[in-house]
N, C-alpha and C positions, 0 to 999 in steps of 0.2 A: 469345433471350438465351443466351449460351454458359455463363454461371455462374448459380447459384441466385439467385433474386430477393431472398431475405433477406440474402444476402451482398452483393449489389449495393447494397442499401439501407444496409447496415452500413458499407460503404466510404465512403459519403457522410457518414454521421454521425460516423465516426471520423477524419475527415480533418484536424482542426485541428493536431495536433502534427506530422503529416506535412507539412502546408502550411508550418508554421514552419520545419521542417528544410530543406525545399526552398528557401524564401525565404532562409534563412540561407546556404545553399550559394551561391546566386546573388549575394547581397550580398558575401560574403567573396571570391568570385572577382572581382567588379567593383572592390571598394574595398580589399581586403586584410583578412585575418582580424583584425588589430589595430584596425581601424576599425569593426568590427561587435561589438555588445554583446549576446551571446546568453544570454538568461535563460529559454530555452524548454524545455530538456531536464533531466530529473532523473536524470542519469547520474553515479553517484559518481565523484569525481575523486581521492580518496585511494587510494593503492596499499595492498594488503593489508599488515598488519604483518609485520615480519621473522619472527616465530614461524610465520606461515603458510607462508612460503617454506621455512623450515627443516624444517617438518613434512612438506611435500610432497616435498622432496628425500629425506628419510629414508624415506618410504613407497615412493617410486619405487626407491630403492636396496635395499629389502628383497628378498632373493633367494627368499623362500618362494613356492612356486607357488600359483596360484589367486586372486590378489588382484584380477584384472580379469575374472573370470568372472561368470556370472549369480549372483544371490543371491536369497533369498526376496523375494517381491514387496513386502513391507512395509519392506524394508531389512535391513541386517545386524543380527541379533539383539543383538549386543553394543552396537551404536550405539543401537538402540532402548532398551536397558536404561540406557545412559548418559543419554539424554534424559529417560527416566522418572524416574531418580534426581534429575536436575537440577531438573525441574519439581516433583517431590515436595518437595524442600527449599525451592524458591522459593515455591510456592503453598500448601503445607501440605495437600495432597490426596493420596489413596492411588493415584497413578498406577502402572500396570503397563506393561511394555514393549509389550504388545499394544494399549495406548491410543495409541501413537506410530507414525506412518507417515512414513517419509522420502519427500519428494516433490520434483518438479522446480520449485523456487522456489515462492513464495507463489501466483503465478498458477496453476501446476499444481495446488497444493493446493486452491485455491478450486474448480477444475473437478472435482477428485476428490470433494469434499464435495457439490457441486451434483448430480453424477451419482448419488451415493448417496441423496440426499434427495428430489429433485424428480420429480413426475409431471407429465404435460402440463397446462399452464395453472396449475400451482401458482405462488404469488407469493413473491417475495423483496423486502424493503424495503431501499432504500438511503437514507442521510441526505445530502441535498444541502447543500453541494456535495460531489460524490463522484467517485471514479476511474471514468472512462468505461467501462473494460473490464468493470465489473460487469455492465452490461447485456448484453454479448456472452457473458460466461461463463454467465449465467442462460439466455439464449436458446439456447446450445449444447445445453442439456439439457431443452428444451421448456418452460421456465419463463417467467414474466413479471416484469420488474423494475418495481416501483412505487416512487415517490419521495416522501419526506416532507422538507420543508425544516427545517433547523436554525434556531436563533434568530439573527436578524439581527445582534444586538449582539456575540455571542461565538461563533457557529457550534457551540454545544452542542445536544444533543437537545431538541426541543420535543415534549413528550408529547401535547399537544393535536393537533399536526400529524400525529404518528404514529398516534394513535387514529383520525383521519379517513380513513386509507388502509388500516386493518386490515380484512380480510375472512376468511371461512371458509377461503379458499384460501391464506392467509398461512402460510408454513412457516418463515420465518427473517427476521431483521434482520441486516444487515451493518454492523458498526462498524469504523472505521479510525482508530486512534490510536497515535502521532501521525499527524495527518491529512494526506493529499494531496487537496486542494491548499492547505489553510489553515495547516498547522503547529500546529493546536490539539491539546491533549492532554486526554483524558478522565480526570478524577480517579476515585478509588475511590468517592467520594460520588456522582458523576454516574452511574457504572455501577450502583451499588447501587440508586439510585432507578429507573433503567431496568429493572433486573432485577425489582424489586418490582412495578412496573407491568406488566411482561411476564407475570408469574405470574397477575395478575388477568385478562389477556387469554387466557391458556391455560385458565383456569377458564371464561371466557365462551364460548370456541370449542370447548372439549372435547378439545383435543389439544396436544401439545408444540409450542412455537414456539421455534426455536433462535436463540441469539445467537451469531453467527459473527464472530470477531475477525480481521480482516486486519491483521497487525502486522509488516510488513517493516521499519518504522522504530522498533520498540519500544525499542531501546537508544540511539536518537539523541534524547536529552533534554537540555534546557538549564536553567540556573538552579536546579539541584538539584530540579527537578520530578520527581514520581513518576508513572509511567503506571499507571492503574488496571487491574484484572484482571477480565475477563469471567468467568473461571473461578471467582472468588470471588463474583461478583455474581449468577450464575444457573446452576443445576445442569444445565440443558439448553444447554450452550455448547460451542463448538469453537474452539480457537485455531489459527490458521494463520500461520506466520512463515517467514522465510528469513534467510540471512546475506549477502544482497546488499549491505546498507548497513553493518552493524556490522563486517563483516570485509572490505568492499570487494570482494566476490566476485559481483557482479551477473551477470557472464557465465558463471559456473560453475553456476548454477541449483541451489543446494542449500538445501532448506527442509524443514519438517516440519509435520505435523498432530498436534495434541494433543486427544484426545477426553476430555471431562469424565468422571470415573469414575462419576458418578451419572446419566448419560443412560439413558433407558428402552431396554431391549433392548441393553445394552452389548455383549454378545458378538456379537450380530448386526451392530451398528454396526462393531465391529472387523473382522469379516469383510468387510463391505460396502466399507469404505475400502480395504482391501488389494485387493479384487476390482476396484473401479473404477480404482484406481491402475494396475492391469494392463491393463484393456481399453481405456483411453483412449489407449494407445500409448506413454505415457511409460515404462511398465514399472518403471523404477527411477530414483531420483536417482543421479547419477554416483558410481561406486564409490569413486574416489579421494577425492572430497570427503566422502563418508560416513565413510570411515576416518580422515579428518583431524580430524573434530569432537571426539572425546574428548580429543585432545591440545591443544585450543584453548580450554578452559574459562577464562573470565575475560579472554580476549584480545579486543581490539577496536581499531578505528582511533581516532585522536585526536578525540574528540567536541568538544573545545575549539576545534579548527580550524573546524568548522561553526558553533559558537556565535559565534566572532569574525566570521565572514561574516554571520551573522544580525544581529549588532550593527551592522556596517558598513552593510548595506543598509537596515536600519531607520532608522539615522541619516540616510542619504541621502534616504529617502522623507520623513522629517520635515523635512529642510532644503528640499526642493523643494515641500512642501505637499501630499503625497498621503497620505491616511489609510488605516490598516489595523489589523487585530487583530495584536498582536505574537505571533509564533509561539513555542511552547515546545518544539518538537521538529521532526524531519524536516529538510528544507532547502527549504521553500517559503514564500512570502508570497502573500497573496491580497488585494491592495488594491482600493479603490474606483476604478473608471475615472473619468476626468474628463468623461465624457458618458454618457448613458443607454445608448447603443449601444456595448457593449464591443468588438464586432467592428470597428467603425469606429475606435475608439480604438487598438486593436492595429495596425490598418493605418496609422494616423497615426504611431504609434511607429516603424513600419518605415521611414518616411521619414527618421527620425533615426537609423536603423540600430540600433534597439533591438528585439530579438526577444522577444515575450511570447506567452502563450496566453490567448485570451478565456475569461472565466468561463462563457460559454454552453456551452463544451465540457465543463464539469463540472456542468451543470445549474443554474447560478447566473448569469444575465445581470447585467450591470452592474459586474462585477469582472473582474480579470485575474490569472492566475497568473504569478508571478515565481519562477524557480528560482535560488537563490544557490549552486548547486552549480557553482561556477566560480572561477577564480583571483581573488584580491583585486584584482588590477590591472584586471580587467574592470569591477568595480563602481566603482573609483576613476576610471577613464578615461571611464566613461559619464556622469559628473556633468554635463558641459556639454550632452550630448544630452538628459538629463532636464530640465535647466533650459529648454532651447529648447522641448521638448515642452510643458511646463507653461505657459510663456509664451504659446504659440500658442492656449491656451484662455482667455486673459484678455482 
């Protein structure tokens, strides 16, 4: 074999979204893009706010030298200080700039943390349904991903299911709220309960177990729902986020890691995150995007736009008779498939030119992910196709 066996195996397991993308390209070429209803990709469609454009133009026009040179591996000190101040005010915790590391998107941040934390065969727990990349990120650094199912009725953590997968090798649990693929939001009460339980597990196993929050959707919240904070729920916690969604900057890869001020060996953790940020080859988050952040406090895309799409697609699902948990954030829906085999259901949907992703790709067979990160017209024009799809199962 010309490539490593683990990568060859991973290519097979990671193929669902790629398959949907390729199927979509074929269908659009055959029937025309307006005849294909693509709900497969979670690619933000809102352009960055005007303030983002103005800020970037001003930074590029600044004649002072050195703006595009190398910087300290943790990011520009002034930007790290800005983020520490912002989180200090938001979370009520004594963050220092050294607790903040600028990273190449949330995906880059997760790899930085995993590299700093894991030894070979250490375990990280994901809550199903979960973002499939978690398994690859953990595998990148010699770890093993174990999976605990959430509650069927609301996709919130099931402590009994979690306890069943905990072992002496468990080093962390990843939580993702608002969640991809369900859109479910974890309240502070839910996270506090998880944090209290986790401290009993730490006592049982005799070592810290980290609560890692992957939160690229943390500001995409609907109906005045408040996203809970892992930093308030558990002292051994790490927040990882990005501005891919709230500022519409997915392609610019700008995110940060926030280390809880009360983690054991805080100074060592601070050094480790900066070091792993360097040696993984990312080196730094983009300089221009870093320098923009302090000018963009309080700026975000129109969240109401995504809420209207949520309402529209939920109304459509109710009309055609497909059940789902109503999402409170992000831009995904995770309905029940109309047959036990979610892969077969998704393939049947393709015959109606509807593109979806099977729940099996997120560790939860029997459901499918629908991304409503699309123009309203796509949802409206898909109505007939959905009605035909549902009717074919009667």
